[in-house]
MARZA-141909 format. One record per residue (C-alpha): residue number from 1; x, y, z; residue in one letter. Coordinates in steps of 0.5 Angstrom, whole numbers. Each point is the difference from the previous one (the first is absolute). Example, Ala and Ser with C-alpha at 12.3 -4.5 7.8 and 13.67 -1.06 7.14 Angstrom:
residues 2
gugu: 1	xx: 25	yy: -9	zz: 16	tinu: A
gugu: 2	xx: 2	yy: 7	zz: -2	tinu: S
This chain:
residues 395
gugu: 1	xx: 222	yy: 81	zz: 129	tinu: M
gugu: 2	xx: -2	yy: -6	zz: 5	tinu: S
gugu: 3	xx: 3	yy: -6	zz: 1	tinu: A
gugu: 4	xx: -4	yy: -4	zz: -5	tinu: S
gugu: 5	xx: 3	yy: 5	zz: -6	tinu: G
gugu: 6	xx: -7	yy: 4	zz: -1	tinu: R
gugu: 7	xx: 0	yy: 7	zz: 1	tinu: I
gugu: 8	xx: -4	yy: 2	zz: 6	tinu: A
gugu: 9	xx: -5	yy: 5	zz: -2	tinu: L
gugu: 10	xx: -3	yy: 5	zz: 5	tinu: K
gugu: 11	xx: -8	yy: 0	zz: 0	tinu: P
gugu: 12	xx: -3	yy: 5	zz: -4	tinu: V
gugu: 13	xx: -5	yy: 2	zz: 5	tinu: L
gugu: 14	xx: 5	yy: 2	zz: 6	tinu: D
gugu: 15	xx: -4	yy: 1	zz: 7	tinu: P
gugu: 16	xx: 4	yy: 6	zz: 1	tinu: E
gugu: 17	xx: -2	yy: 3	zz: -7	tinu: F
gugu: 18	xx: -7	yy: -2	zz: 1	tinu: L
gugu: 19	xx: 0	yy: 3	zz: 7	tinu: K
gugu: 20	xx: 3	yy: 7	zz: -3	tinu: A
gugu: 21	xx: -6	yy: 0	zz: -5	tinu: L
gugu: 22	xx: -5	yy: -1	zz: 5	tinu: R
gugu: 23	xx: -2	yy: 7	zz: 1	tinu: P
gugu: 24	xx: -1	yy: 1	zz: -7	tinu: A
gugu: 25	xx: -6	yy: -5	zz: 0	tinu: G
gugu: 26	xx: -6	yy: 4	zz: 2	tinu: I
gugu: 27	xx: 2	yy: 6	zz: -5	tinu: P
gugu: 28	xx: 1	yy: -6	zz: -6	tinu: A
gugu: 29	xx: -6	yy: -3	zz: 2	tinu: G
gugu: 30	xx: -4	yy: 7	zz: -1	tinu: I
gugu: 31	xx: 4	yy: 1	zz: -7	tinu: L
gugu: 32	xx: -2	yy: -7	zz: -2	tinu: L
gugu: 33	xx: -7	yy: 0	zz: 2	tinu: A
gugu: 34	xx: -1	yy: 7	zz: -3	tinu: T
gugu: 35	xx: 3	yy: -2	zz: -7	tinu: A
gugu: 36	xx: -5	yy: -6	zz: 0	tinu: V
gugu: 37	xx: -6	yy: 4	zz: 1	tinu: L
gugu: 38	xx: 2	yy: 6	zz: -4	tinu: A
gugu: 39	xx: 1	yy: -5	zz: -6	tinu: W
gugu: 40	xx: -5	yy: -5	zz: 1	tinu: L
gugu: 41	xx: -6	yy: 4	zz: 4	tinu: V
gugu: 42	xx: -2	yy: 7	zz: -3	tinu: P
gugu: 43	xx: -4	yy: 4	zz: 4	tinu: L
gugu: 44	xx: -8	yy: 0	zz: -1	tinu: P
gugu: 45	xx: -3	yy: 6	zz: -3	tinu: A
gugu: 46	xx: -3	yy: 2	zz: 7	tinu: G
gugu: 47	xx: 7	yy: 0	zz: 3	tinu: L
gugu: 48	xx: 4	yy: 4	zz: -5	tinu: Q
gugu: 49	xx: 0	yy: 6	zz: 5	tinu: G
gugu: 50	xx: 5	yy: -4	zz: 4	tinu: L
gugu: 51	xx: 5	yy: 1	zz: -6	tinu: H
gugu: 52	xx: 1	yy: 7	zz: 4	tinu: S
gugu: 53	xx: -3	yy: -1	zz: 6	tinu: A
gugu: 54	xx: 4	yy: -6	zz: 2	tinu: G
gugu: 55	xx: 7	yy: 3	zz: -1	tinu: P
gugu: 56	xx: -1	yy: 7	zz: 3	tinu: Y
gugu: 57	xx: -3	yy: -3	zz: 7	tinu: A
gugu: 58	xx: 5	yy: -6	zz: 1	tinu: L
gugu: 59	xx: 6	yy: 5	zz: -2	tinu: L
gugu: 60	xx: -3	yy: 6	zz: 5	tinu: A
gugu: 61	xx: -1	yy: -5	zz: 5	tinu: I
gugu: 62	xx: 8	yy: -2	zz: -1	tinu: A
gugu: 63	xx: 1	yy: 7	zz: 1	tinu: V
gugu: 64	xx: -4	yy: 1	zz: 6	tinu: A
gugu: 65	xx: 3	yy: -6	zz: 3	tinu: L
gugu: 66	xx: 7	yy: 2	zz: -1	tinu: A
gugu: 67	xx: -1	yy: 7	zz: 3	tinu: W
gugu: 68	xx: -3	yy: -3	zz: 6	tinu: Y
gugu: 69	xx: 5	yy: -5	zz: 1	tinu: F
gugu: 70	xx: 5	yy: 5	zz: -2	tinu: N
gugu: 71	xx: 4	yy: -4	zz: -5	tinu: R
gugu: 72	xx: 3	yy: 6	zz: -5	tinu: G
gugu: 73	xx: 2	yy: -5	zz: -5	tinu: R
gugu: 74	xx: -6	yy: -4	zz: -1	tinu: A
gugu: 75	xx: -4	yy: 7	zz: 0	tinu: F
gugu: 76	xx: 4	yy: 3	zz: -6	tinu: V
gugu: 77	xx: -1	yy: -6	zz: -4	tinu: V
gugu: 78	xx: -7	yy: -1	zz: 2	tinu: A
gugu: 79	xx: -1	yy: 8	zz: -2	tinu: A
gugu: 80	xx: 4	yy: -1	zz: -6	tinu: S
gugu: 81	xx: -4	yy: -6	zz: -3	tinu: L
gugu: 82	xx: -7	yy: 4	zz: 2	tinu: L
gugu: 83	xx: 2	yy: 6	zz: -3	tinu: G
gugu: 84	xx: 2	yy: -4	zz: -6	tinu: A
gugu: 85	xx: -6	yy: -3	zz: -1	tinu: F
gugu: 86	xx: -4	yy: 6	zz: 1	tinu: G
gugu: 87	xx: 4	yy: 4	zz: -5	tinu: A
gugu: 88	xx: 0	yy: -6	zz: -5	tinu: S
gugu: 89	xx: -8	yy: 1	zz: 0	tinu: H
gugu: 90	xx: 0	yy: 8	zz: 1	tinu: A
gugu: 91	xx: 5	yy: 2	zz: -5	tinu: L
gugu: 92	xx: 0	yy: -6	zz: -5	tinu: G
gugu: 93	xx: 6	yy: -3	zz: -4	tinu: P
gugu: 94	xx: 4	yy: 6	zz: -1	tinu: G
gugu: 95	xx: 2	yy: -1	zz: 8	tinu: V
gugu: 96	xx: 2	yy: -8	zz: -1	tinu: Q
gugu: 97	xx: 8	yy: 2	zz: -2	tinu: V
gugu: 98	xx: 0	yy: 5	zz: 6	tinu: G
gugu: 99	xx: -3	yy: -5	zz: 5	tinu: L
gugu: 100	xx: 4	yy: -6	zz: -3	tinu: A
gugu: 101	xx: 6	yy: 4	zz: 3	tinu: I
gugu: 102	xx: -2	yy: 4	zz: 6	tinu: L
gugu: 103	xx: -3	yy: -6	zz: 4	tinu: V
gugu: 104	xx: 6	yy: -5	zz: 0	tinu: P
gugu: 105	xx: 5	yy: 6	zz: 1	tinu: L
gugu: 106	xx: -5	yy: 2	zz: 6	tinu: N
gugu: 107	xx: 1	yy: -7	zz: 3	tinu: A
gugu: 108	xx: 7	yy: 0	zz: -2	tinu: A
gugu: 109	xx: 2	yy: 6	zz: 4	tinu: A
gugu: 110	xx: -4	yy: -1	zz: 6	tinu: V
gugu: 111	xx: 3	yy: -7	zz: 1	tinu: L
gugu: 112	xx: 7	yy: 2	zz: -1	tinu: L
gugu: 113	xx: -2	yy: 5	zz: 6	tinu: L
gugu: 114	xx: 0	yy: -2	zz: 7	tinu: P
gugu: 115	xx: -7	yy: -1	zz: 3	tinu: E
gugu: 116	xx: -2	yy: 6	zz: 3	tinu: R
gugu: 117	xx: -8	yy: -1	zz: 1	tinu: G
gugu: 118	xx: -6	yy: 3	zz: -4	tinu: A
gugu: 119	xx: -2	yy: 5	zz: 5	tinu: R
gugu: 120	xx: 6	yy: 4	zz: 1	tinu: Y
gugu: 121	xx: 4	yy: 6	zz: -4	tinu: R
gugu: 122	xx: 2	yy: -5	zz: -5	tinu: A
gugu: 123	xx: -7	yy: -3	zz: -1	tinu: G
gugu: 124	xx: -3	yy: 7	zz: -1	tinu: Y
gugu: 125	xx: 6	yy: 2	zz: -5	tinu: A
gugu: 126	xx: -2	yy: -7	zz: -4	tinu: W
gugu: 127	xx: -7	yy: 3	zz: -1	tinu: I
gugu: 128	xx: 2	yy: 7	zz: -3	tinu: V
gugu: 129	xx: 4	yy: -4	zz: -5	tinu: L
gugu: 130	xx: -5	yy: -5	zz: -2	tinu: L
gugu: 131	xx: -5	yy: 6	zz: -1	tinu: A
gugu: 132	xx: 6	yy: 4	zz: -4	tinu: L
gugu: 133	xx: 0	yy: -7	zz: -4	tinu: E
gugu: 134	xx: -7	yy: 1	zz: -1	tinu: G
gugu: 135	xx: 0	yy: 7	zz: -3	tinu: L
gugu: 136	xx: 6	yy: -2	zz: -4	tinu: L
gugu: 137	xx: -4	yy: -6	zz: -3	tinu: L
gugu: 138	xx: -6	yy: 5	zz: -2	tinu: V
gugu: 139	xx: 5	yy: 5	zz: -3	tinu: G
gugu: 140	xx: 3	yy: -6	zz: -5	tinu: L
gugu: 141	xx: -7	yy: -4	zz: -1	tinu: R
gugu: 142	xx: -1	yy: 3	zz: -7	tinu: D
gugu: 143	xx: 8	yy: 0	zz: -2	tinu: L
gugu: 144	xx: 0	yy: -8	zz: -1	tinu: V
gugu: 145	xx: -6	yy: -4	zz: -3	tinu: S
gugu: 146	xx: -1	yy: -7	zz: -2	tinu: G
gugu: 147	xx: 6	yy: -2	zz: 4	tinu: A
gugu: 148	xx: 1	yy: -8	zz: 1	tinu: E
gugu: 149	xx: -2	yy: -2	zz: 7	tinu: P
gugu: 150	xx: 7	yy: -1	zz: 3	tinu: M
gugu: 151	xx: 6	yy: 3	zz: -4	tinu: P
gugu: 152	xx: 7	yy: -2	zz: 0	tinu: L
gugu: 153	xx: 1	yy: 6	zz: 5	tinu: V
gugu: 154	xx: -5	yy: -3	zz: 4	tinu: G
gugu: 155	xx: 2	yy: -7	zz: 0	tinu: R
gugu: 156	xx: 7	yy: 3	zz: 2	tinu: I
gugu: 157	xx: -3	yy: 4	zz: 6	tinu: A
gugu: 158	xx: -4	yy: -6	zz: 2	tinu: F
gugu: 159	xx: 7	yy: -4	zz: 0	tinu: A
gugu: 160	xx: 3	yy: 5	zz: 5	tinu: V
gugu: 161	xx: -6	yy: 0	zz: 5	tinu: G
gugu: 162	xx: -1	yy: -7	zz: 0	tinu: F
gugu: 163	xx: 8	yy: -1	zz: 1	tinu: A
gugu: 164	xx: -1	yy: 5	zz: 6	tinu: C
gugu: 165	xx: -6	yy: -4	zz: 3	tinu: A
gugu: 166	xx: 4	yy: -6	zz: -1	tinu: A
gugu: 167	xx: 6	yy: 3	zz: 4	tinu: W
gugu: 168	xx: -4	yy: 2	zz: 5	tinu: R
gugu: 169	xx: -3	yy: -6	zz: 1	tinu: T
gugu: 170	xx: 6	yy: -5	zz: 1	tinu: W
gugu: 171	xx: 1	yy: -3	zz: 4	tinu: P
gugu: 172	xx: -5	yy: 2	zz: 6	tinu: E
gugu: 173	xx: -6	yy: -1	zz: -5	tinu: A
gugu: 174	xx: -5	yy: 3	zz: 5	tinu: T
gugu: 175	xx: -8	yy: -1	zz: -3	tinu: P
gugu: 176	xx: 0	yy: 8	zz: -2	tinu: L
gugu: 177	xx: 7	yy: 0	zz: -3	tinu: Q
gugu: 178	xx: -2	yy: -6	zz: -5	tinu: V
gugu: 179	xx: -7	yy: 3	zz: 0	tinu: G
gugu: 180	xx: 3	yy: 7	zz: -3	tinu: T
gugu: 181	xx: 4	yy: -4	zz: -5	tinu: A
gugu: 182	xx: -6	yy: -4	zz: -2	tinu: S
gugu: 183	xx: -5	yy: 6	zz: -1	tinu: A
gugu: 184	xx: 5	yy: 3	zz: -5	tinu: L
gugu: 185	xx: 0	yy: -7	zz: -4	tinu: V
gugu: 186	xx: -8	yy: 1	zz: 0	tinu: A
gugu: 187	xx: 1	yy: 7	zz: -2	tinu: W
gugu: 188	xx: 5	yy: -2	zz: -6	tinu: F
gugu: 189	xx: -5	yy: -6	zz: -2	tinu: I
gugu: 190	xx: -6	yy: 5	zz: 0	tinu: A
gugu: 191	xx: 4	yy: 5	zz: -4	tinu: A
gugu: 192	xx: 2	yy: -5	zz: -5	tinu: N
gugu: 193	xx: -6	yy: -3	zz: -1	tinu: W
gugu: 194	xx: -3	yy: 1	zz: -7	tinu: R
gugu: 195	xx: -7	yy: -4	zz: 0	tinu: Y
gugu: 196	xx: -5	yy: 5	zz: 3	tinu: G
gugu: 197	xx: -1	yy: 4	zz: 6	tinu: T
gugu: 198	xx: -2	yy: -6	zz: 4	tinu: D
gugu: 199	xx: 7	yy: -3	zz: 1	tinu: P
gugu: 200	xx: 3	yy: 7	zz: 1	tinu: H
gugu: 201	xx: -5	yy: 1	zz: 6	tinu: S
gugu: 202	xx: 0	yy: -7	zz: 3	tinu: A
gugu: 203	xx: 8	yy: 1	zz: 1	tinu: F
gugu: 204	xx: -1	yy: 7	zz: 3	tinu: M
gugu: 205	xx: -5	yy: -3	zz: 5	tinu: S
gugu: 206	xx: 5	yy: -6	zz: 1	tinu: A
gugu: 207	xx: 6	yy: 6	zz: 2	tinu: A
gugu: 208	xx: -5	yy: 3	zz: 5	tinu: G
gugu: 209	xx: -2	yy: -7	zz: 3	tinu: V
gugu: 210	xx: 8	yy: -2	zz: 0	tinu: I
gugu: 211	xx: 1	yy: 6	zz: 4	tinu: L
gugu: 212	xx: -6	yy: 0	zz: 4	tinu: V
gugu: 213	xx: 2	yy: -7	zz: 2	tinu: V
gugu: 214	xx: 7	yy: 1	zz: 1	tinu: S
gugu: 215	xx: -1	yy: 5	zz: 5	tinu: M
gugu: 216	xx: -5	yy: -4	zz: 4	tinu: L
gugu: 217	xx: 5	yy: -6	zz: 0	tinu: R
gugu: 218	xx: 6	yy: 5	zz: 2	tinu: E
gugu: 219	xx: -4	yy: 3	zz: 6	tinu: S
gugu: 220	xx: -2	yy: -7	zz: 2	tinu: H
gugu: 221	xx: 8	yy: -2	zz: 0	tinu: R
gugu: 222	xx: 2	yy: 6	zz: 4	tinu: L
gugu: 223	xx: -5	yy: -1	zz: 5	tinu: A
gugu: 224	xx: 1	yy: -8	zz: 1	tinu: F
gugu: 225	xx: 8	yy: 0	zz: -2	tinu: R
gugu: 226	xx: 6	yy: 2	zz: 3	tinu: D
gugu: 227	xx: 4	yy: 5	zz: -4	tinu: A
gugu: 228	xx: 7	yy: -2	zz: 3	tinu: L
gugu: 229	xx: 0	yy: -7	zz: 0	tinu: T
gugu: 230	xx: -6	yy: -2	zz: -5	tinu: G
gugu: 231	xx: -3	yy: -4	zz: 5	tinu: L
gugu: 232	xx: -8	yy: 0	zz: 1	tinu: P
gugu: 233	xx: -1	yy: 5	zz: 6	tinu: G
gugu: 234	xx: -4	yy: 0	zz: 7	tinu: R
gugu: 235	xx: -6	yy: 2	zz: -4	tinu: R
gugu: 236	xx: 0	yy: -6	zz: -4	tinu: A
gugu: 237	xx: 2	yy: -5	zz: 6	tinu: L
gugu: 238	xx: -6	yy: 3	zz: 4	tinu: E
gugu: 239	xx: -5	yy: -2	zz: -6	tinu: E
gugu: 240	xx: 3	yy: -7	zz: -2	tinu: R
gugu: 241	xx: -1	yy: -1	zz: 8	tinu: L
gugu: 242	xx: -7	yy: 1	zz: -1	tinu: R
gugu: 243	xx: -1	yy: -6	zz: -5	tinu: S
gugu: 244	xx: 4	yy: -5	zz: 4	tinu: L
gugu: 245	xx: -3	yy: -6	zz: 3	tinu: G
gugu: 246	xx: 1	yy: -3	zz: 7	tinu: S
gugu: 247	xx: 7	yy: -3	zz: -2	tinu: R
gugu: 248	xx: 6	yy: 5	zz: -2	tinu: Y
gugu: 249	xx: 6	yy: 3	zz: 3	tinu: V
gugu: 250	xx: 3	yy: 7	zz: 1	tinu: V
gugu: 251	xx: 7	yy: 1	zz: 1	tinu: A
gugu: 252	xx: 2	yy: 7	zz: 2	tinu: M
gugu: 253	xx: 8	yy: 2	zz: -2	tinu: V
gugu: 254	xx: 4	yy: 6	zz: 3	tinu: D
gugu: 255	xx: 7	yy: 2	zz: -3	tinu: V
gugu: 256	xx: 5	yy: -1	zz: 6	tinu: D
gugu: 257	xx: 3	yy: 7	zz: 2	tinu: H
gugu: 258	xx: -3	yy: 4	zz: -6	tinu: F
gugu: 259	xx: 1	yy: 6	zz: 4	tinu: K
gugu: 260	xx: 7	yy: -1	zz: 0	tinu: K
gugu: 261	xx: 1	yy: -1	zz: -7	tinu: F
gugu: 262	xx: -3	yy: 7	zz: -1	tinu: N
gugu: 263	xx: 4	yy: 3	zz: 5	tinu: D
gugu: 264	xx: 6	yy: -3	zz: -2	tinu: T
gugu: 265	xx: 0	yy: 0	zz: -8	tinu: H
gugu: 266	xx: -6	yy: 4	zz: -2	tinu: G
gugu: 267	xx: -7	yy: -1	zz: -2	tinu: H
gugu: 268	xx: 2	yy: -2	zz: -7	tinu: D
gugu: 269	xx: 4	yy: -6	zz: 3	tinu: I
gugu: 270	xx: -7	yy: -1	zz: 4	tinu: G
gugu: 271	xx: -4	yy: 0	zz: -6	tinu: D
gugu: 272	xx: 5	yy: -5	zz: -3	tinu: Q
gugu: 273	xx: -1	yy: -5	zz: 6	tinu: V
gugu: 274	xx: -7	yy: 1	zz: 0	tinu: L
gugu: 275	xx: 0	yy: -2	zz: -8	tinu: K
gugu: 276	xx: 4	yy: -6	zz: 2	tinu: L
gugu: 277	xx: -4	yy: -3	zz: 5	tinu: V
gugu: 278	xx: -6	yy: 1	zz: -4	tinu: G
gugu: 279	xx: 3	yy: -3	zz: -6	tinu: A
gugu: 280	xx: 2	yy: -6	zz: 4	tinu: R
gugu: 281	xx: -7	yy: -1	zz: 4	tinu: L
gugu: 282	xx: -3	yy: 0	zz: -7	tinu: A
gugu: 283	xx: 3	yy: -6	zz: -1	tinu: E
gugu: 284	xx: -2	yy: -4	zz: 6	tinu: V
gugu: 285	xx: -3	yy: -7	zz: -1	tinu: G
gugu: 286	xx: -6	yy: -3	zz: 2	tinu: G
gugu: 287	xx: -5	yy: 4	zz: -4	tinu: D
gugu: 288	xx: 2	yy: 6	zz: 4	tinu: G
gugu: 289	xx: -2	yy: 7	zz: -2	tinu: I
gugu: 290	xx: 5	yy: 6	zz: 3	tinu: A
gugu: 291	xx: -3	yy: 7	zz: 1	tinu: F
gugu: 292	xx: 3	yy: 6	zz: 2	tinu: R
gugu: 293	xx: -3	yy: 2	zz: 7	tinu: Y
gugu: 294	xx: 3	yy: 7	zz: 1	tinu: G
gugu: 295	xx: 7	yy: 2	zz: 2	tinu: G
gugu: 296	xx: 5	yy: -5	zz: 1	tinu: E
gugu: 297	xx: -6	yy: -5	zz: 1	tinu: E
gugu: 298	xx: -2	yy: -5	zz: -5	tinu: F
gugu: 299	xx: -6	yy: -6	zz: 1	tinu: S
gugu: 300	xx: 0	yy: -7	zz: -3	tinu: V
gugu: 301	xx: -7	yy: -3	zz: -1	tinu: L
gugu: 302	xx: -1	yy: -8	zz: -1	tinu: F
gugu: 303	xx: -7	yy: -1	zz: -3	tinu: P
gugu: 304	xx: -3	yy: -7	zz: 2	tinu: G
gugu: 305	xx: 7	yy: -2	zz: 4	tinu: A
gugu: 306	xx: 1	yy: -2	zz: 7	tinu: K
gugu: 307	xx: 5	yy: 3	zz: 5	tinu: L
gugu: 308	xx: 4	yy: -6	zz: -1	tinu: T
gugu: 309	xx: 0	yy: 0	zz: -7	tinu: D
gugu: 310	xx: 2	yy: 7	zz: -1	tinu: A
gugu: 311	xx: 6	yy: 0	zz: 5	tinu: L
gugu: 312	xx: 5	yy: -3	zz: -4	tinu: P
gugu: 313	xx: -1	yy: 5	zz: -6	tinu: H
gugu: 314	xx: 1	yy: 6	zz: 5	tinu: L
gugu: 315	xx: 6	yy: -3	zz: 3	tinu: E
gugu: 316	xx: 3	yy: -1	zz: -7	tinu: A
gugu: 317	xx: -1	yy: 7	zz: -2	tinu: I
gugu: 318	xx: 3	yy: 2	zz: 7	tinu: R
gugu: 319	xx: 6	yy: -4	zz: -2	tinu: A
gugu: 320	xx: 0	yy: 3	zz: -7	tinu: S
gugu: 321	xx: 0	yy: 7	zz: 2	tinu: I
gugu: 322	xx: 5	yy: -1	zz: 5	tinu: E
gugu: 323	xx: 5	yy: -3	zz: -5	tinu: D
gugu: 324	xx: -1	yy: 5	zz: -5	tinu: Y
gugu: 325	xx: 6	yy: 5	zz: 0	tinu: R
gugu: 326	xx: -3	yy: 7	zz: -2	tinu: M
gugu: 327	xx: 5	yy: 4	zz: -4	tinu: A
gugu: 328	xx: -1	yy: 7	zz: 2	tinu: V
gugu: 329	xx: 0	yy: 5	zz: -6	tinu: R
gugu: 330	xx: 4	yy: 6	zz: 0	tinu: S
gugu: 331	xx: -2	yy: 6	zz: -4	tinu: P
gugu: 332	xx: 5	yy: -2	zz: -6	tinu: D
gugu: 333	xx: -2	yy: -7	zz: 0	tinu: R
gugu: 334	xx: -2	yy: -2	zz: -7	tinu: P
gugu: 335	xx: -8	yy: -2	zz: 0	tinu: R
gugu: 336	xx: 1	yy: -6	zz: -6	tinu: S
gugu: 337	xx: 2	yy: -7	zz: 3	tinu: K
gugu: 338	xx: 5	yy: 0	zz: -6	tinu: E
gugu: 339	xx: 3	yy: 6	zz: 2	tinu: A
gugu: 340	xx: 0	yy: -2	zz: 8	tinu: G
gugu: 341	xx: 3	yy: -7	zz: -2	tinu: S
gugu: 342	xx: 6	yy: 3	zz: -4	tinu: K
gugu: 343	xx: 1	yy: 5	zz: 6	tinu: R
gugu: 344	xx: 0	yy: -5	zz: 5	tinu: R
gugu: 345	xx: 5	yy: -4	zz: -5	tinu: G
gugu: 346	xx: 5	yy: 5	zz: 0	tinu: E
gugu: 347	xx: 0	yy: 0	zz: 8	tinu: G
gugu: 348	xx: -4	yy: 6	zz: 1	tinu: A
gugu: 349	xx: -1	yy: 0	zz: 8	tinu: P
gugu: 350	xx: -8	yy: -1	zz: 1	tinu: E
gugu: 351	xx: -3	yy: 0	zz: 7	tinu: Q
gugu: 352	xx: -5	yy: -5	zz: 2	tinu: T
gugu: 353	xx: -5	yy: -1	zz: 5	tinu: L
gugu: 354	xx: -3	yy: -5	zz: 4	tinu: S
gugu: 355	xx: -8	yy: 0	zz: 1	tinu: V
gugu: 356	xx: -4	yy: -4	zz: 5	tinu: T
gugu: 357	xx: -7	yy: 0	zz: 1	tinu: V
gugu: 358	xx: -5	yy: -2	zz: 6	tinu: S
gugu: 359	xx: -6	yy: -4	zz: -1	tinu: I
gugu: 360	xx: -6	yy: -1	zz: 4	tinu: G
gugu: 361	xx: -6	yy: -5	zz: -3	tinu: A
gugu: 362	xx: -7	yy: -2	zz: 2	tinu: C
gugu: 363	xx: -6	yy: -4	zz: -2	tinu: A
gugu: 364	xx: -7	yy: 1	zz: 2	tinu: P
gugu: 365	xx: -2	yy: -3	zz: 7	tinu: G
gugu: 366	xx: -3	yy: 0	zz: 6	tinu: K
gugu: 367	xx: 3	yy: 7	zz: 2	tinu: N
gugu: 368	xx: 0	yy: 3	zz: -7	tinu: A
gugu: 369	xx: -6	yy: -2	zz: -4	tinu: R
gugu: 370	xx: -1	yy: 7	zz: -5	tinu: T
gugu: 371	xx: 6	yy: 2	zz: -5	tinu: P
gugu: 372	xx: 1	yy: 6	zz: 4	tinu: A
gugu: 373	xx: 1	yy: -4	zz: 6	tinu: Q
gugu: 374	xx: 5	yy: -5	zz: -3	tinu: V
gugu: 375	xx: 4	yy: 6	zz: -3	tinu: V
gugu: 376	xx: 1	yy: 3	zz: 7	tinu: K
gugu: 377	xx: 2	yy: -7	zz: 3	tinu: A
gugu: 378	xx: 5	yy: -1	zz: -6	tinu: A
gugu: 379	xx: 3	yy: 7	zz: 2	tinu: D
gugu: 380	xx: 0	yy: -2	zz: 7	tinu: E
gugu: 381	xx: 4	yy: -6	zz: -2	tinu: A
gugu: 382	xx: 5	yy: 5	zz: -4	tinu: L
gugu: 383	xx: 1	yy: 4	zz: 6	tinu: Y
gugu: 384	xx: 2	yy: -7	zz: 4	tinu: R
gugu: 385	xx: 5	yy: -2	zz: -6	tinu: A
gugu: 386	xx: 3	yy: 7	zz: 1	tinu: K
gugu: 387	xx: 0	yy: -1	zz: 8	tinu: Q
gugu: 388	xx: 3	yy: -7	zz: -1	tinu: G
gugu: 389	xx: 6	yy: 3	zz: -4	tinu: G
gugu: 390	xx: -2	yy: 2	zz: -7	tinu: R
gugu: 391	xx: 1	yy: -4	zz: -7	tinu: N
gugu: 392	xx: -5	yy: -6	zz: 2	tinu: R
gugu: 393	xx: -7	yy: -2	zz: -1	tinu: V
gugu: 394	xx: -5	yy: 0	zz: 6	tinu: S
gugu: 395	xx: -7	yy: -2	zz: 1	tinu: T
């Protein structure tokens, strides 16, 4: 309660909550657009062939991309959806109960297992399993007739499959993880829609679109974003440099004595150091953008800034890293913050390390006109910072 006696309410639209929902924006938009189009815009008579051709083509593309990118989970989900759409058209309504159970349980099983790729023994085993499921559906098609689109057992199976997808998605929420969960939602809507073939085909097509878009976004993320620190990578920096004008600052940042951290404490501690530095650099002010350049080296780009504008922010982030005491995770240290705090409160000893960085900065000038020359000059300034004693900013 505030000093005035009124209860302070937390905003409903919390920024962190909105940030967590951001990866689901594109799949949600695809599902919403599909619902509007399927309800309000029926296919013209001349395009009725898209009822079957559309889902087949899009889901087949999703299967091919998953195979090409070697994404085992996406391959199994896409192949299950493609097989389900084909079976429902070729075998009739008698297979709906079987599909309602098999599709989400396939998804649950592959999501619970580690990602082993699509082009290895595990992937070929899934192909055999999906073929056996198809034969099972052929044998059962005459045993069930007039089944409702999604029986209770199918809804339970979907709940299990979606729960596994949500568990696998949280908290990393990569585009492909979110896309897999969203494709299951699209399939569930298609299986439950009772108002004709248009919506069923539309949402099966939406499942294919979601998977294709998610895999393309995932490949872009892996190419342009560093997996360890979460920062944009060197390729992203090079692409950004091409679009800049004549005013910007590039800073090269290197972790001091990084080899010593690895040799003394092991590569796990070295990874913790890189994560720490990356997280601190991501908070740099002055509209700076941090990048993982490679190894223990980072970059910070200040678009539209002068060197004199960027230096105070670089000095502040250098001091922030120096002042931080990094707790070394022992193998039995709890992963959660709450458990770790409780353990520290009980007096458990915990080793801490101090990390420092050296920084070299440069802006375009007579001796550094192109972005490549500016980066090279910043690297030379970094070398001078290290030669001058490390833990400093040099220009």
